[in-house]
N, C-alpha and C positions, 0 to 999 in steps of 0.2 A: 433569733438574734435580738439585741437590745433595741435596735431601731424599728422593730415591729414589722420587718419585711420577711419574717419567717413564714413559711407556708406549711400548713399542717401536712403531715405525712399522709400520702394517699389522696390528698385533696385534688391534685392536678392530674392524676392518672385516670384514664378511662378504661373501664372494664369492658372486655369484648362480650358481645351477646352470646349466650349459651347456644351451642349448635342444636338445631332442631333434630329431633330423632326421626330417622327415616324408617318408615314401616317395613316390616319384614317382607311384605309383598313387593314393595318397590326395590328393596335390596335384591330380591330374587330376580326381578325383571332386568336389573342392571348388570347382572353377571353375564360374562361371555358364554359360559357353559349353557346358560338358559337360552341365550340367543341361538347358539349352535343347535341345541335340542329342538327348538321351534322350527328352525330351517330344515332340519332332518326329519321332522315329524311326518310330512307327506310320504317320504321314502320308507319310513318305518311302517306306516300304515299299509303301504303297498306290499312290502315284504311279508307282513303278517297276513294280509289278505290272500296273496298269491303263493306263498311258500309255507308259512308256519301252519295256518289253518288246514290247507289241503293235506299236509303231512300227518297231522294228528287225526284228521278224518280218514285218511287211508289206513292208519293203524287201527282205527275203530272198525272199518269195513273188513279188514283182513281177519278179524276174529268172529265174523258172522258166517252163517251157512249160505248156500247159493241163493236162497229166497230172501236173505237178509232179514230174517225174523228171529233166529235162534243164535245164541252165543256159543261158539265152539272152541274158543281159546286159540291154541297154537296148532290145531288140527290141519289147517290149510298149509302151514309151513312144513309140518311133518310129512304130509301127503306129497308135497312138491319135492322134498329132499329124497323121497323114496322112488320118484319117477325117473327112469333112465333118460327120458327126453329132456327133463329139466336139468339133470346132471350134465347133459351135453350142452345146454344153454350156458351154464356156468363156465364150462371149459371154453366155449366159443367166445363168450364175452371177454374173458381174461385174455385169451389169445389175440382177439381182435384189438382190444384196447392197448395191451402192452406192445404188441408188434407195431401197430400204427403210430403210437406215441414215440417209440424209439426211432422209427423211420422219419417221422416228421421232425424230431429234434435234431437228428443227424443231418438231414437234408437242409433244414433251416440254418444250422450252424455253418455248413459249407457255403450256402448262399450268402449268409451275412458276412462271412470273411471276403467273399468275392466282391460284394457291394462295398465293403469298407475300403478295399484297395482300389476302387474306381474313383477317380477324382473328377471334379467339375460337374457340368450339367449332365453328363452321361449317367452319373449315379442316379439322379432323379428320374431319368427316363427308364432305366432298367428297373429301378425300384417300383415305379408305377406299373410297368408291365408284369412284373412278378407278383404284384398284389392282386391282379385280375382274378385268379381262381378263388381268392378269399372274399372278393367283393361281390362276385356273381352269386345270386341266391342258390343255396345248396340243392334244392329240389330241381331247379332248372339245369344246373350243370350235371346233376346225376342222370337226368333224362338224356343228355347228350352222351354220357358214357354208356348208358343202356343201349343207345343206338349203335355205338361203336362195338359193343359186345354182342349185339343181337345175332343169333345164328343165321338168319336169312339175309340181313342187310349189313353185316359187320364189315366195317372198313378195314379192321385189322385182318380178318380172314381173307378179304379181297386182296390185300397186299401180300399175304402169305401165299395165296394161290397164284398170284402173278409171278412170285419168286419161285414157284415150283414146289411149295410145301403144302401139306394137308391142312384143312381147317381145324381149329381148336374150339371145343365147346366151352367157352369162357364161363358161362353160367350154368352149364349142364352137368358138371360133376362137382363133388363136394369140395375138393381142395382148390380147383380152379375158381369156384364161386367165392371161397374164402379169400383167396389171393386178390380177386377182383374187387371185393368191397374194401379190403385193406388199401389197395392201390388208389382207389377213388378217395378214401378218407385222407390218405397221405397227400394226394394232389391238392385237396381242398385246404388242409390245415398247415402245410409247410410254410406258406407265406406269413402266417401269424408268428411262427417261431422265428422266421427270418427278420421280421421288423422288430421284434422284441430283442433278439440277440444283437442286431445292428445298433440299436440304441444303447445296449450295454457295452458294446465294443467302443463306441464313441466316448463313453465316460471313463475308459481306462486311460490314465495319464501316459502320455508319450514318453515322459522322462524315464519311466520304468523300462520300456523297451530300449531306450538309448543306453541306459546304464547296463542292461543285460548284454547289449551288443558290444560295449566296451570290454566287458568281462569275457567275451568270446562265446556267448550262448548261441546255440543254433535255433532255427525257427521252431523245431519241435520242443526244445527246452523252454522257449518263450511261451509256447502254447500251454505246456504242462504247468509251469511254475508261476506264470503271470496271468495269462488270459483266463484260464479255467478257474483259478481261485478268486479272481476279481469278479467273475460272472457267476459264481456259484449260487448265490441267492436267487438271481433272476432265472437261472436255469431250473432250479428246484420249483419255483413258483409257477413258471410256465408249464412245466411237466405236470404238476399237480392239477392246474386248471385244465389242461388238455385231457388228462386222465378222467376227470369228472365229466367233461363234455363228451368224450369218446365213449365212455361206459353208457351214457344215456343216449347215444346216437340212435336215431329212428329212420330218418329220411333215406339214407343210402341203402340200407338193407331192404326197407319197404319197397322202394322203387326198383332196385336192381333184381332182387331175388324173391322178395316177399317171404323170406325165411327158408326157401328151398335151395337146392333140391332135397326133398325128404327132411325138412326141418334142420338141415345141416348148417345153416347160416343165421339162425335166430339169435338175437341178442335179448337182454333183459327187457328193453323197451318194446321191441316188436313182439316178443312172446307174451308180454303182459297185455298188449293190444289184442293179440290173437285169442288169448284165454278170456280176458275180461270183457271185450267189446264184441268180437266176432262170435265167440262161443257163449256169451251171455252170463259168464260167471264172474261178476264184478269183484266179489270178495277175494277170490283166488287170484284174479289179475292184480289186485292191490297187493297181495302177498308177494307176487313175483316182483313187482316194482320195488318193494321194500327190501329185497335181498341185496340191492345195490348199496344201501345205507351202511351196513357194518363194514363192507369192503372199502368204500370210499372214506369212511370215518377213520379207519385204521391207517390208510395211506396219508390222509391229511394230518393225523396226529404226529407221525414220524417225520414227515416233510416239514411241517411248521415248527416242530421242536428243533430240528436242525437249523432252520432259518433263524430262529430266535437265538440259538446258541451262537451262530456265526455273527449275528448282529451285535451281541454282547461283547464278543471277542474284538470286533472292529472298534466299538465305542471305548473299550478300555485300552 
């Protein structure tokens, strides 16, 4: 302006200081993913040390001869597949795992529904009592069952004799022994299914049942069309987890029957111990234990694929 009060453009403005460049290392340290990775690092190291490394080492051992000096490739696996005793182990392991898991899932589902319908403090009391078999160490509870099945001191046989029946050789015949180990595994694992299914039942909205009741749905229809679809993912995951654990079971068979009578109750784990440790053929024992991997990997693939498919359907 003419009076000289004009201010040059830009003279009164202050320029902000240029932001300092943060180094790539600092950027990496500030990321949440980096923090999460660092927090998980001890667990990752533990898994690698106790799971990944032993697995690859077992694969290496399975391709050696008995003296662990010469490389024999797949000869140990071919030898085992041609052995009738190992074919029986495969049959027994599948029979044991599938039957026990079906019984545990069924019994756990029934108990979960019973617990869900009990209100107040009584539910906590019964829930605690039913969790006792799962809380007790498996080896200790299996010893108690061994005493109940023992031919000389069996409480079951004493009761049968008192009622006028003959004694039953619970662990002395093939099918009696197989049923006995399945019963013990079911008794131990059913509480796990119960607590998982009970948590899933409590997450099902009550409005769905109320709407179904208004439409005249029966209890069976509510179970088929509401409860089971809403619990499908948790049922599949618990069944998969239980199959993995049951296939690798060792304590029950080792304590109750030690694979007998006449190797009729051996599972993969007990037979691997028998061949690898007791017989001194570590490479062949490693081969026995590795036979579980393709079976469990196949089951995990189909189950997890179904779970992911169901999750995508729910999210969309």
